C-alpha positions in Angstrom: -4.9 57.6 -31.6 -7.0 55.7 -29.1 -10.4 56.7 -27.6 -11.8 54.7 -24.7 -15.4 55.3 -23.6 -17.2 53.9 -20.6 -14.7 51.1 -20.0 -15.8 48.6 -17.4 -14.0 45.4 -16.5 -15.2 42.9 -13.9 -13.7 39.8 -12.3 -16.7 37.9 -11.3 -19.0 40.2 -9.3 -16.1 42.7 -8.6 -15.7 45.6 -11.0 -12.0 46.4 -11.1 -12.6 49.3 -13.5 -15.8 51.3 -13.6 -17.0 53.4 -16.5 -13.8 55.2 -17.3 -13.2 57.3 -20.4 -9.9 58.6 -21.7 -7.9 59.2 -24.9 -4.3 59.3 -26.1 -3.3 61.6 -28.9 -0.8 60.5 -31.5 2.8 61.3 -30.7 2.1 62.0 -27.0 2.9 60.3 -23.7 -0.1 60.0 -21.4 0.1 58.5 -18.0 -2.3 56.8 -15.6 -1.2 57.2 -12.0 -2.8 55.8 -8.8 -2.3 53.5 -5.9 -1.9 49.7 -6.0 -5.1 48.0 -6.9 -6.6 51.1 -8.5 -7.2 49.3 -11.8 -4.3 50.6 -13.8 -2.9 47.3 -15.1 -6.4 46.0 -15.7 -7.0 49.0 -18.0 -3.9 48.2 -20.0 -4.9 44.5 -20.2 -8.3 45.6 -21.5 -6.8 47.7 -24.2 -4.5 44.8 -25.2 -7.5 42.4 -25.3 -6.1 40.2 -22.5 -9.2 40.7 -20.4 -12.7 41.1 -21.8 -14.9 44.2 -21.2 -18.1 44.1 -19.3 -19.0 47.4 -21.0 -17.5 50.2 -23.0 -16.0 50.9 -26.4 -12.4 51.1 -27.6 -11.6 52.9 -30.9 -8.0 52.7 -32.1 -6.7 54.6 -35.1 -10.3 55.1 -36.3 -11.3 51.4 -35.9 -13.6 49.8 -33.3 -11.5 47.1 -31.7 -13.7 46.5 -28.7 -14.2 42.8 -29.6 -11.0 42.2 -31.4 -8.7 39.4 -30.2 -5.4 40.2 -28.5 -3.2 38.9 -31.3 -5.1 41.0 -33.9 -4.6 44.1 -31.8 -0.8 43.5 -32.0 -1.2 43.6 -35.8 -3.1 46.9 -35.7 -0.2 48.4 -33.7 -1.0 48.0 -30.0 1.9 46.5 -28.1 2.2 46.1 -24.3 5.3 45.8 -22.2 4.0 44.0 -19.2 4.5 44.7 -15.5 7.3 42.6 -14.1 9.1 42.5 -17.5 8.1 38.8 -18.2 11.0 38.0 -20.5 11.4 34.4 -21.6 14.1 33.5 -19.1 15.4 30.3 -20.7 15.7 31.9 -24.2 18.6 34.1 -25.3 18.4 37.9 -25.5 18.4 37.7 -29.3 15.6 35.1 -29.3 13.4 37.3 -27.1 13.9 40.2 -29.5 13.1 38.1 -32.5 9.9 36.9 -30.8 8.8 40.5 -30.4 8.6 40.7 -34.2 6.8 37.4 -34.7 4.1 39.0 -36.8 6.5 40.7 -39.2 8.4 39.5 -42.3 11.5 37.5 -41.3 13.7 39.5 -43.7 13.1 42.7 -41.6 13.9 41.2 -38.2 17.7 41.0 -38.4 17.9 44.7 -39.3 15.6 45.7 -36.4 17.6 43.5 -33.9 20.7 45.4 -34.9 18.8 48.7 -34.3 17.7 47.5 -30.8 21.3 46.5 -30.0 22.4 49.9 -31.1 19.8 51.6 -28.9 20.5 49.3 -25.9 24.2 48.3 -26.2 24.0 45.9 -23.2 21.6 43.8 -25.3 24.2 43.5 -28.0 26.9 42.6 -25.5 24.6 39.9 -24.0 22.8 38.8 -27.1 23.6 35.1 -26.6 23.0 35.1 -22.8 19.9 33.7 -21.3 17.4 36.5 -20.7 17.0 35.2 -17.1 20.6 35.9 -16.4 20.2 39.7 -16.9 19.8 42.1 -14.1 16.4 43.7 -13.4 17.3 46.8 -15.3 18.7 44.9 -18.3 15.5 42.8 -18.4 13.4 45.9 -18.5 15.5 47.2 -21.4 15.0 43.9 -23.1 11.2 44.0 -22.5 11.0 47.5 -24.0 13.2 46.6 -26.9 11.1 43.4 -27.5 8.0 45.6 -27.6 9.6 48.1 -30.1 10.4 45.1 -32.4 6.7 45.0 -33.2 6.8 48.6 -34.6 4.0 49.7 -32.3 1.8 52.7 -33.1 0.8 52.7 -29.4 3.2 51.4 -26.8 1.6 50.4 -23.4 4.2 50.5 -20.6 3.1 48.9 -17.4 5.2 49.9 -14.3 8.6 50.1 -16.2 10.4 51.3 -13.1 9.0 48.7 -10.7 11.6 47.1 -8.5 14.6 48.9 -10.0 17.3 50.8 -8.2 17.1 54.6 -8.5 20.0 54.9 -11.0 18.2 52.3 -13.3 14.9 54.1 -12.8 16.6 57.3 -14.2 17.9 55.2 -17.2 14.5 53.8 -18.0 12.9 57.3 -17.9 15.6 58.6 -20.2 14.7 55.9 -22.6 11.0 56.9 -22.4 11.9 60.5 -23.1 13.9 59.5 -26.1 11.0 57.5 -27.5 8.7 60.5 -26.8 11.0 62.9 -28.6 11.0 60.5 -31.6 7.2 60.7 -31.8 6.3 57.3 -30.2 2.8 57.3 -28.8 2.9 55.9 -25.2 0.3 55.1 -22.5 2.3 54.8 -19.3 1.2 53.1 -16.1 3.6 54.1 -13.3 3.5 54.4 -9.5 6.4 56.8 -9.6 4.1 59.7 -10.1 6.9 62.3 -10.1 8.7 60.7 -13.0 5.5 59.9 -14.8 4.2 63.5 -14.7 7.7 64.8 -15.7 7.8 62.7 -18.9 4.1 62.9 -20.0 2.0 65.7 -21.4 -1.4 64.6 -20.0 -2.4 62.5 -16.9 -5.3 60.7 -15.4 -5.5 59.9 -11.7 -7.3 56.6 -11.1 -8.5 55.3 -7.7 -10.7 52.3 -6.9 -11.4 51.7 -10.6 -12.6 55.2 -11.4 -10.9 58.3 -12.8 -10.9 60.9 -10.1 -8.9 63.7 -11.8 -7.4 64.5 -15.1 -5.4 67.4 -16.7 -2.1 68.4 -18.2 0.8 66.8 -16.4 2.1 70.3 -15.6 -1.2 71.3 -13.9 -1.4 68.0 -11.9 2.2 68.5 -10.7 1.0 71.7 -8.9 -2.4 70.3 -7.7 -2.5 70.2 -3.9 -4.2 66.8 -3.8 -1.7 65.2 -6.2 1.2 66.8 -4.3 0.0 65.5 -1.0 -1.1 62.0 -2.1 1.3 61.1 -4.9 4.4 63.3 -4.7 5.1 62.9 -1.0 5.2 66.6 -0.3 3.4 68.9 2.1 1.3 71.7 0.6 
C-alpha cells in the first residue's frame, strides 16, 4: 500500500532520518521499533506531510504523494493518530469524533459516530463530556476512534501505549488486534517492542535515524540483539 524510498528528513543541519526505505503491504500491521530519538515519530510525520522531506520518495496506493500537502493526504486515506493523543480537550467526545470525519459527507457522520460508540462503549457513555476530562486510556481510545472516523486506508499509530497503565496497554493492543483482524492496514510506532512484535507481521528496527534491522516480527522476536536491547531479556 505504501512504498518509501530513500526517506531523509532534516531539522536544520541535523538529519533526524537518513535514507531509509520500507514498505507496508495492504491488510498488514508493520511496526517501527527503536529507542527515543531514533526518528520514529519524524518518519510518521513525513508520511503524513507534517514535515517536509530533504530527499526521498513516497508512493501510496500507486500514487506519488511526496510533495502532496498534509490535508490532501488525509483525503487519499492516510490518517495519523498522534503521540500523546492530542484530543481537543475543551470540546466534547462527540465533537472530537465528528471532527475526525471533517472531509466526509455530513450525512455519513452520525452513522459512523454510532459505530465508534459501539466499538468503544465508554465514548458513548461520555459522549457529552469534555475530552479533557477523560482518563489517559479513554483519551487514547478517543484518538483512535477519531482516526477511524476518516475511513483510513493506512492508519498511522504513534506510541498508542505511551503513559498508560499495564491494564490499559493490554486493552489498546486488543483494539489493534481487532483492527488487524478486520483488515485495517496499520503502521505502528511503539516503544513497547514486545507488544509491537506480537501484534505485527513485519518489523523494522530504527536507530539514530537509520534502519538497522528488518524482518518478520516472529524472526525478530528470536533475534539475540533484539532480545537483549528491546525485550529486556538475557540471551
